[in-house]
N, CA, C and O atoms as CSV, one atom per row, in Angstrom:
chain,resi,resn,atom,element,x,y,z
A,1,UNK,N,N,238.108,-10.634,119.003
A,1,UNK,CA,C,236.901,-9.933,118.589
A,1,UNK,C,C,235.924,-9.889,119.754
A,1,UNK,O,O,235.701,-10.898,120.423
A,2,UNK,N,N,235.356,-8.747,119.989
A,2,UNK,CA,C,234.333,-8.577,121.017
A,2,UNK,C,C,233.053,-9.237,120.537
A,2,UNK,O,O,232.530,-8.874,119.484
A,3,UNK,N,N,232.544,-10.192,121.285
A,3,UNK,CA,C,231.346,-10.925,120.866
A,3,UNK,C,C,230.122,-10.375,121.579
A,3,UNK,O,O,229.465,-11.104,122.321
A,4,UNK,N,N,229.811,-9.133,121.374
A,4,UNK,CA,C,228.622,-8.509,121.956
A,4,UNK,C,C,227.697,-8.052,120.839
A,4,UNK,O,O,228.126,-7.436,119.863
A,5,UNK,N,N,226.434,-8.365,121.003
A,5,UNK,CA,C,225.419,-7.894,120.060
A,5,UNK,C,C,224.457,-7.024,120.850
A,5,UNK,O,O,223.822,-7.496,121.793
A,6,UNK,N,N,224.344,-5.753,120.469
A,6,UNK,CA,C,223.430,-4.834,121.143
A,6,UNK,C,C,222.028,-5.080,120.602
A,6,UNK,O,O,221.808,-5.055,119.391
A,7,UNK,N,N,221.085,-5.317,121.504
A,7,UNK,CA,C,219.704,-5.608,121.131
A,7,UNK,C,C,218.898,-4.318,120.983
A,7,UNK,O,O,219.288,-3.273,121.503
A,8,UNK,N,N,217.791,-4.396,120.283
A,8,UNK,CA,C,216.964,-3.207,120.034
A,8,UNK,C,C,216.387,-2.620,121.319
A,8,UNK,O,O,216.036,-1.440,121.352
A,9,UNK,N,N,216.282,-3.434,122.390
A,9,UNK,CA,C,215.751,-2.922,123.660
A,9,UNK,C,C,216.842,-2.350,124.553
A,9,UNK,O,O,216.579,-1.980,125.697
A,10,UNK,N,N,218.095,-2.273,124.025
A,10,UNK,CA,C,219.204,-1.708,124.776
A,10,UNK,C,C,220.023,-2.748,125.523
A,10,UNK,O,O,221.107,-2.438,126.017
A,11,UNK,N,N,219.527,-3.972,125.613
A,11,UNK,CA,C,220.269,-5.046,126.265
A,11,UNK,C,C,221.390,-5.554,125.383
A,11,UNK,O,O,221.578,-5.082,124.262
A,12,UNK,N,N,222.134,-6.524,125.901
A,12,UNK,CA,C,223.236,-7.106,125.149
A,12,UNK,C,C,223.124,-8.618,125.133
A,12,UNK,O,O,222.663,-9.229,126.097
A,13,UNK,N,N,223.545,-9.209,124.043
A,13,UNK,CA,C,223.681,-10.656,123.922
A,13,UNK,C,C,225.174,-10.926,123.831
A,13,UNK,O,O,225.852,-10.397,122.951
A,14,UNK,N,N,225.690,-11.751,124.741
A,14,UNK,CA,C,227.107,-12.108,124.734
A,14,UNK,C,C,227.193,-13.613,124.525
A,14,UNK,O,O,227.171,-14.381,125.487
A,15,UNK,N,N,227.290,-14.035,123.263
A,15,UNK,CA,C,227.295,-15.465,122.949
A,15,UNK,C,C,228.649,-16.109,123.252
A,15,UNK,O,O,229.674,-15.436,123.356
A,16,UNK,N,N,228.616,-17.434,123.388
A,16,UNK,CA,C,229.859,-18.195,123.531
A,16,UNK,C,C,230.577,-18.266,122.189
A,16,UNK,O,O,231.802,-18.160,122.122
A,17,UNK,N,N,229.803,-18.447,121.121
A,17,UNK,CA,C,230.373,-18.547,119.774
A,17,UNK,C,C,229.471,-17.855,118.768
A,17,UNK,O,O,228.249,-17.840,118.915
A,18,UNK,N,N,230.096,-17.275,117.735
A,18,UNK,CA,C,229.372,-16.750,116.575
A,18,UNK,C,C,230.085,-17.293,115.348
A,18,UNK,O,O,231.313,-17.243,115.271
A,19,UNK,N,N,229.330,-17.809,114.390
A,19,UNK,CA,C,229.950,-18.351,113.181
A,19,UNK,C,C,228.976,-18.321,112.021
A,19,UNK,O,O,227.821,-17.923,112.171
A,20,UNK,N,N,229.455,-18.746,110.864
A,20,UNK,CA,C,228.686,-18.824,109.617
A,20,UNK,C,C,228.012,-17.500,109.236
A,20,UNK,O,O,226.800,-17.472,109.020
A,21,UNK,N,N,228.769,-16.413,109.150
A,21,UNK,CA,C,228.152,-15.155,108.736
A,21,UNK,C,C,227.650,-15.247,107.296
A,21,UNK,O,O,228.260,-15.894,106.445
A,22,UNK,N,N,226.539,-14.590,107.051
A,22,UNK,CA,C,225.943,-14.569,105.721
A,22,UNK,C,C,225.308,-13.205,105.525
A,22,UNK,O,O,224.593,-12.723,106.403
A,23,UNK,N,N,225.557,-12.580,104.389
A,23,UNK,CA,C,224.977,-11.276,104.084
A,23,UNK,C,C,223.882,-11.454,103.040
A,23,UNK,O,O,224.122,-11.995,101.960
A,24,UNK,N,N,222.682,-10.996,103.372
A,24,UNK,CA,C,221.574,-11.000,102.419
A,24,UNK,C,C,221.662,-9.731,101.582
A,24,UNK,O,O,221.800,-8.633,102.122
A,25,UNK,N,N,221.583,-9.883,100.261
A,25,UNK,CA,C,221.706,-8.761,99.339
A,25,UNK,C,C,220.395,-8.592,98.577
A,25,UNK,O,O,219.796,-9.560,98.109
A,26,UNK,N,N,219.970,-7.343,98.467
A,26,UNK,CA,C,218.746,-7.026,97.716
A,26,UNK,C,C,219.055,-5.829,96.829
A,26,UNK,O,O,219.555,-4.811,97.307
A,27,UNK,N,N,218.761,-5.946,95.546
A,27,UNK,CA,C,219.045,-4.866,94.587
A,27,UNK,C,C,220.516,-4.446,94.649
A,27,UNK,O,O,220.836,-3.258,94.599
A,28,UNK,N,N,221.398,-5.433,94.758
A,28,UNK,CA,C,222.846,-5.216,94.776
A,28,UNK,C,C,223.337,-4.463,96.006
A,28,UNK,O,O,224.450,-3.939,95.994
A,29,UNK,N,N,222.536,-4.397,97.065
A,29,UNK,CA,C,222.915,-3.719,98.305
A,29,UNK,C,C,222.806,-4.698,99.473
A,29,UNK,O,O,221.819,-5.430,99.561
A,30,UNK,N,N,223.804,-4.732,100.382
A,30,UNK,CA,C,223.687,-5.575,101.575
A,30,UNK,C,C,222.559,-5.066,102.469
A,30,UNK,O,O,222.460,-3.867,102.733
A,31,UNK,N,N,221.711,-5.983,102.934
A,31,UNK,CA,C,220.534,-5.592,103.706
A,31,UNK,C,C,220.588,-6.136,105.137
A,31,UNK,O,O,220.291,-5.413,106.087
A,32,UNK,N,N,220.965,-7.403,105.290
A,32,UNK,CA,C,220.941,-8.053,106.600
A,32,UNK,C,C,222.169,-8.945,106.754
A,32,UNK,O,O,222.563,-9.648,105.823
A,33,UNK,N,N,222.768,-8.905,107.947
A,33,UNK,CA,C,223.836,-9.831,108.309
A,33,UNK,C,C,223.226,-10.913,109.186
A,33,UNK,O,O,222.541,-10.610,110.163
A,34,UNK,N,N,223.470,-12.161,108.847
A,34,UNK,CA,C,222.961,-13.310,109.589
A,34,UNK,C,C,224.145,-14.020,110.245
A,34,UNK,O,O,225.173,-14.237,109.604
A,35,UNK,N,N,223.999,-14.386,111.535
A,35,UNK,CA,C,225.058,-15.085,112.264
A,35,UNK,C,C,224.474,-16.274,113.017
A,35,UNK,O,O,223.420,-16.159,113.643
A,36,UNK,N,N,225.151,-17.403,112.960
A,36,UNK,CA,C,224.790,-18.531,113.817
A,36,UNK,C,C,225.413,-18.262,115.187
A,36,UNK,O,O,226.591,-17.920,115.285
A,37,UNK,N,N,224.613,-18.419,116.241
A,37,UNK,CA,C,225.043,-18.093,117.600
A,37,UNK,C,C,224.849,-19.297,118.504
A,37,UNK,O,O,223.848,-20.008,118.413
A,38,UNK,N,N,225.831,-19.516,119.383
A,38,UNK,CA,C,225.744,-20.571,120.393
A,38,UNK,C,C,225.943,-19.920,121.749
A,38,UNK,O,O,226.942,-19.233,121.966
A,39,UNK,N,N,224.996,-20.129,122.673
A,39,UNK,CA,C,225.102,-19.618,124.039
A,39,UNK,C,C,224.613,-20.697,124.979
A,39,UNK,O,O,223.437,-21.060,124.972
A,40,UNK,N,N,225.528,-21.207,125.790
A,40,UNK,CA,C,225.237,-22.320,126.699
A,40,UNK,C,C,224.670,-23.490,125.891
A,40,UNK,O,O,225.340,-23.979,124.981
A,41,UNK,N,N,223.457,-23.951,126.199
A,41,UNK,CA,C,222.854,-25.078,125.478
A,41,UNK,C,C,221.949,-24.642,124.333
A,41,UNK,O,O,221.330,-25.485,123.683
A,42,UNK,N,N,221.862,-23.343,124.079
A,42,UNK,CA,C,220.990,-22.819,123.025
A,42,UNK,C,C,221.801,-22.473,121.780
A,42,UNK,O,O,222.953,-22.051,121.875
A,43,UNK,N,N,221.193,-22.654,120.629
A,43,UNK,CA,C,221.801,-22.193,119.375
A,43,UNK,C,C,220.691,-21.641,118.495
A,43,UNK,O,O,219.582,-22.175,118.464
A,44,UNK,N,N,221.002,-20.574,117.786
A,44,UNK,CA,C,219.994,-19.910,116.968
A,44,UNK,C,C,220.676,-19.001,115.964
A,44,UNK,O,O,221.903,-18.908,115.937
A,45,UNK,N,N,219.891,-18.333,115.143
A,45,UNK,CA,C,220.389,-17.398,114.152
A,45,UNK,C,C,219.980,-15.982,114.562
A,45,UNK,O,O,218.833,-15.737,114.934
A,46,UNK,N,N,220.928,-15.068,114.487
A,46,UNK,CA,C,220.669,-13.657,114.784
A,46,UNK,C,C,220.694,-12.908,113.460
A,46,UNK,O,O,221.605,-13.099,112.655
A,47,UNK,N,N,219.701,-12.056,113.230
A,47,UNK,CA,C,219.627,-11.226,112.023
A,47,UNK,C,C,219.880,-9.781,112.413
A,47,UNK,O,O,219.175,-9.222,113.253
A,48,UNK,N,N,220.898,-9.173,111.795
A,48,UNK,CA,C,221.273,-7.794,112.106
A,48,UNK,C,C,221.051,-6.942,110.859
A,48,UNK,O,O,221.722,-7.144,109.848
A,49,UNK,N,N,220.106,-5.981,110.920
A,49,UNK,CA,C,219.880,-5.117,109.766
A,49,UNK,C,C,221.106,-4.238,109.524
A,49,UNK,O,O,221.712,-3.737,110.471
A,50,UNK,N,N,221.466,-4.052,108.260
A,50,UNK,CA,C,222.592,-3.209,107.895
A,50,UNK,C,C,222.065,-1.878,107.398
A,50,UNK,O,O,221.148,-1.828,106.579
A,51,UNK,N,N,222.640,-0.817,107.889
A,51,UNK,CA,C,222.188,0.531,107.504
A,51,UNK,C,C,223.292,1.223,106.752
A,51,UNK,O,O,224.470,0.926,106.952
A,52,UNK,N,N,222.922,2.145,105.886
A,52,UNK,CA,C,223.904,2.924,105.111
A,52,UNK,C,C,224.341,4.120,105.911
A,52,UNK,O,O,225.164,4.907,105.444
């Protein structure tokens, strides 16, 4: 799997690891994909809006 996340400013995030995906649902529709990300010594959560 290609581990690239395109950022809103046109840049890219290439993490070492992505795990624990979670989909937030509102009114029975998926709204946001959440991923735990590890890059070097940093770890954080990335929120990706889902569009229809």
